[in-house]
C-alpha positions, 0 to 999 in steps of 0.5 A: 848210477850214484851221484855225488854231487860237490860245489867247492873244488874241495868238497870233490877232492875230498870225497875222492879221498874218502872214497873211489869213484868209477867217473868224476865229471866236471864243467871246465867254468867254474866260478873262480878261483876254479878251474875245470881243467885244473881239477880234471888234470888234479884228478887224473894225476892223483886217482887216475883209476877214475874216468873224467869228463870234461864238458864247456858250451863255450870253447872247441876241444882244439882250444883247450888242455884236455888233460890225457886220458880224460873226455871232452865233450860239447855243451850242449849234449844228450844225457845218454852220451854221457853217460856212455862215457860213464859206464863204458 
């Protein structure tokens, strides 16, 4: 599995414009003004073939508007769990 970390939302969106990715993972708590939920919604809308994993350790899934088709994973989590979502 190859990783392409993005430090800014604009870097992530640019990378997705440039090439296809099987999966993207974002934390909800990005540095303001970025928003991990907004990023996950944008990815699901613009690149529906890209799986999205949304992680956070601060909110229960029931309190979040996780986009349809995205997978929610609470922190702390195990690496094998994340890999299972990304590899199908």
